[in-house]
N, C-alpha and C positions, 0 to 999 in steps of 0.2 A: 356708449354704443348705440343703445336703443334710441336716444335722443337724436344722435346724429343721423342714423339710417332712416327714421321716420321722416325727418325733415328734408334731408338731401336725396335720398334714394326712393324710399317707398312713394313719397308724394312730389319730389322734385320741385319744392317750393322755390320760386325765383324772387329776387329782390323786388320789393314793392307789392308782391302778392300778399293777400291776408291769410293768416293761419288761425284757425279756431282750434282750441284745445280745452279739454276738461281735466280735472285732477291736478290742477297747476301747483298745488301745495305739495305734491309729491316730489321726489328728487328728480324723476324725469321731467316732470313739468316745469320745474325751475331751471333745469338745464336747457330745455327748449327755448325758455324765454332768453336765456343768456345767448345761446347759439343764433337765434333769430335776430336778436339785436346786432350781433356781430355780421350777419349777412344781410342786413337791411330789409328783414322781413317783419311787417307789423303783426302783432299777436292780439288775438281776442280771447281772454282767458275767463273760463267759467268756474266760479267758486260757490259754495254752499252758504258760507257765513259772511255777513256784512263786515265783520271784523277783519277779514282777511283782504278786503279790497285794496286799502292803503298800502299794506305790505306787498302785494303783487305789483302794484304800481311802482313803488319804491325799487322793486327788483328790476323793473324795466318793461313790465307789461303795459302795452299801449292802451288797451281797453280792457275793462273787467265787467263781467256780467254776474250779479249775485242772484242765484236762483231762490234764495230766501224770500226775496221781495220783488224780483223782476222776472218777466216772462222772456225766456231765452229766445224763442221764435221771433217774437215781437221786436225785440232789441236788435236781432240780426236783420230784420227787415228794414231797419233804419239805417243800414250801412251804405245804402245807395243802390242804384238800379242794377249795377253789375253784380253786387253782392260778393260773397266769399265762397270759393269753390273747394277748398281744402281744409280737412279736420282730422285731428287725431283724438282719440277718446279711450279713456281708461275706467270709465264707469259702467257702460252698458245700461241695460234696463231702460226705463222711460226717458232718462237723460240722454242716452245714446240715440234713442229715436228722435228726440228734439234736435239733437245736432244735425241728423241727417236731413230733417225737415227744413232746418234753418239754412241749409246750403242752396247756392244758386243751381240751376239746372246744369247737369253734367258734373256736379260735385262729386267728391269721393271722401269717405271717412275710413281711416285706418284704425281699427280696434286692437289695442295691445294689453288690455286689462278688463276685469270685470268687478270693480270694487262694490257695485251694488248687489252682488251676489254674496258678499260675506255676511254669514250668519242670518241669511234671509230664507224664509219660507214661502214668501209670495211669489207665485209663479211668474209675474210680470216682472219681477227683478232679475229673473234668470234668462230673460230674452231681450232682443232689441226689436220691438214691434214696429216694423217698417210699413209705410203706406204703400200699396201697390201702384197707385197712381204716380208717386215720385220715382218708383223704380222704373216703370214702363214709359211713362210720358216725359219725364224729366231726366231720365237716363242716369240717375244717381246710383252710386256703387258703394257698397260696405265689404270691406275685407279685413283680414286679420293679420297681425305680425306678432311673432315669437322670436326672440333673439336666438334661442337654442336651435330653432329650426333653420333660421337664416344661416347659422355657421355650418349646417349640414347640407346646404343647398349651393354654397359658393366655393370657389377654389380657395386653397390655402393662401395664395398670393392676394386674392381680393380681400380675404379676411385680414390679413397682415397690413394691407394698405389702409384699411378703415381703423384698425387698432392704432397704426402709426399717426393717422390723422387725429385720432382723439387725444392721444399722447402729446401731440404738438399743440393742440387747442388748450389743454390743461397747463402746459409748459408756458404758453404765452398768456395765461391768466385770462383767457376768453371764457373757459369753463371753470368754475369753482365747485368742487365736489365736497360736500359737508363731510366732516369727520364723524366717525361713529362714537357712540359713548360706550366705554368699555364696562363689561359686567363679568364677574366670575361665574363659573357654571352653577355654583350653589344659588345664585340670585336669578335663575332661569324664569321663574314665575314673574319676578318683577320686570324682567327685560321684556318678556311677551306682553305684559300689561303696557309697557311704554310703546311697544311697536303698534298695538291696537288702539292707542289713544288718538283721538283726533288732533291734527295740527301738532304731532309730538316734536316735529322739527329735526329729529335725528334718528338714526338706525342703532339699535343696540348691536354691540360688537363683542362676542364672547372672547375672553382672554384666559389662556391656560396658565398653569403655574409658572411655566418657563417664560411667560411674557411673550410668547408668540402668538399673533392673532390667527385664529383658525377659520374664522368665517363670520358674516354678519347675520343678524337675526332678520 
């Protein structure tokens, strides 16, 4: 739902338009790549590790920027005079600020997460330090998205339509949702460690004794 709404409603990205995104190794990031490929939207994907570049390209990402050894703003400046005007960010902090800075005038960033704040005490990681010049003179915008809030602001009919659209995309194999890795409750600590590990690739799924899945980690 988050991937669908970010691309098609919050930003209304059209075929042929570029879309810049961070946290592409997350489940949402991977689904955004799949959905964008289906809709004819080129994606520019930001990763932290050089080892993730080929994996994201194999998944369908058109361009990959590795912040481990590349400058995000400089790479985006090489996309052409028109640039890219739409982005989604799940990192915040200095990376989120660079995403905003890298967009063309009139661009918009939708922030749906703040991974840089996890276990951080550095105040810079808890904010998105925007340049006043880009907000005033280049008319760039930054706004947030939270799926729970979205459900509370739309009609039940609209929510059901979006859910039906997601179900159809999964049924047609446009979107491939990774399966969770099952853990019994007594392995809670191990499950949390997996969830917090970089590039863990799956979500822990707690399974109760009766075999019924109760929720994911």
